[in-house]
Structure formats: structure tokens, C-alpha cells
VMD Tcl script that draws the C-alpha trace (Angstrom):
set ca {
  {-7.44 -18.92 10.12}
  {-8.76 -18.54 6.64}
  {-7.85 -15.53 4.38}
  {-11.77 -15.15 3.50}
  {-12.41 -14.58 7.23}
  {-13.80 -10.95 7.41}
  {-12.19 -10.31 11.05}
  {-8.78 -11.46 9.76}
  {-9.08 -9.09 6.47}
  {-10.18 -6.16 8.48}
  {-7.31 -6.66 11.08}
  {-4.75 -6.94 8.34}
  {-6.13 -4.60 5.68}
  {-6.83 -1.53 7.83}
  {-4.43 0.61 9.98}
  {-5.45 1.76 13.42}
  {-7.89 4.90 13.87}
  {-4.87 7.04 14.93}
  {-3.89 6.94 11.30}
  {-7.38 7.54 9.93}
  {-6.56 10.93 8.52}
  {-4.62 9.04 5.94}
  {-7.55 7.41 4.53}
  {-5.49 4.39 3.27}
  {-5.71 0.64 3.25}
  {-3.22 -2.17 3.30}
  {-2.93 -4.56 0.54}
  {-2.04 -8.32 1.21}
  {-1.45 -10.91 -1.36}
  {-2.70 -14.22 -0.91}
  {-0.48 -16.97 -2.12}
  {-2.73 -18.23 -4.63}
  {-3.67 -15.11 -6.21}
  {-4.98 -11.45 -5.82}
  {-8.07 -10.02 -4.16}
  {-10.32 -7.26 -5.41}
  {-9.37 -3.71 -4.11}
  {-11.16 -2.92 -0.92}
  {-11.72 0.66 -2.06}
  {-10.80 3.23 -4.63}
  {-7.27 3.23 -5.02}
  {-5.64 6.68 -5.93}
  {-1.99 6.77 -4.49}
  {0.71 4.26 -3.45}
  {3.27 5.27 -0.78}
  {6.45 2.95 -0.90}
  {7.90 2.56 2.46}
  {11.52 3.78 3.40}
  {13.18 0.42 3.33}
  {11.03 -1.30 0.67}
  {13.29 -2.91 -1.95}
  {13.12 -1.75 -5.41}
  {12.13 -5.39 -6.61}
  {8.94 -5.09 -4.65}
  {8.34 -1.52 -5.60}
  {8.49 -2.75 -9.39}
  {6.17 -5.76 -8.51}
  {3.43 -3.45 -7.20}
  {4.05 -1.01 -10.01}
  {3.45 -3.77 -12.62}
  {0.35 -4.98 -11.08}
  {-1.03 -1.35 -10.87}
  {-0.08 -0.62 -14.67}
  {-2.09 -3.54 -15.52}
  {-5.27 -2.20 -13.80}
  {-5.12 1.01 -15.67}
  {-5.97 2.83 -12.98}
  {-4.49 6.46 -12.61}
  {-2.23 6.00 -9.41}
  {0.23 8.34 -8.14}
  {3.50 7.01 -6.61}
  {5.33 8.42 -3.62}
  {7.98 7.25 -1.23}
  {9.01 7.88 2.56}
  {12.65 9.56 2.54}
  {14.60 11.05 5.33}
  {15.08 14.78 5.08}
  {18.33 16.51 5.93}
  {16.80 17.45 9.19}
  {16.46 13.51 9.98}
  {12.70 13.65 9.76}
  {10.74 11.25 7.48}
  {9.09 12.84 4.49}
  {6.92 11.71 1.74}
  {8.51 12.63 -1.90}
  {6.27 12.35 -5.08}
  {7.89 10.15 -7.87}
}
mol new
graphics top color blue
foreach p $ca { graphics top sphere $p radius 0.5 }
foreach p [lrange $ca 0 end-1] q [lrange $ca 1 end] { graphics top cylinder $p $q radius 0.2 }
display resetview
């Protein structure tokens, strides 16, 4: 399936409607280059297990855009629940 296929892009760049309140997009890199942002980018939340190398990679990309983006990460709280902490 082509990366340019609109059904493919919609399936992999958006989340289930259950998560709609988060108003977020998923970003996928194509091997041959980057794609335009699918909407206004205001914040990035790094997943709990995301490696620092990948975090640095995405920060570099976003720094080059000049967009005023805030960064957060998912952490485990003392009560063993997941929380989002601003970086």
C-alpha cells in the first residue's frame, strides 16, 4: 500500500475516536523523507518507554521548524498510575 494513499494515512495518523478529547495526531516518517504536518502542532508527549535517542531526534526536527512546541512525557506516579509531566 502506498504511503500516499489517503486511507492508509488516515488510519495511521489519527487515533480512535475514544481518544478524541486529546486532539492529537500521530506522526509517521516515510523512509524517503518527511511529510507536511497534518495540522497545527502545539505540543509533543513522549511515551513512557520512548528512548532518549528518539526524543532527541524529534526535538531536533521540531527545533528546525521554529514552531513554539511544548514537551511533556508520560511517567509513573508514586501511586503507580500514568501521568503526564511537562519538560
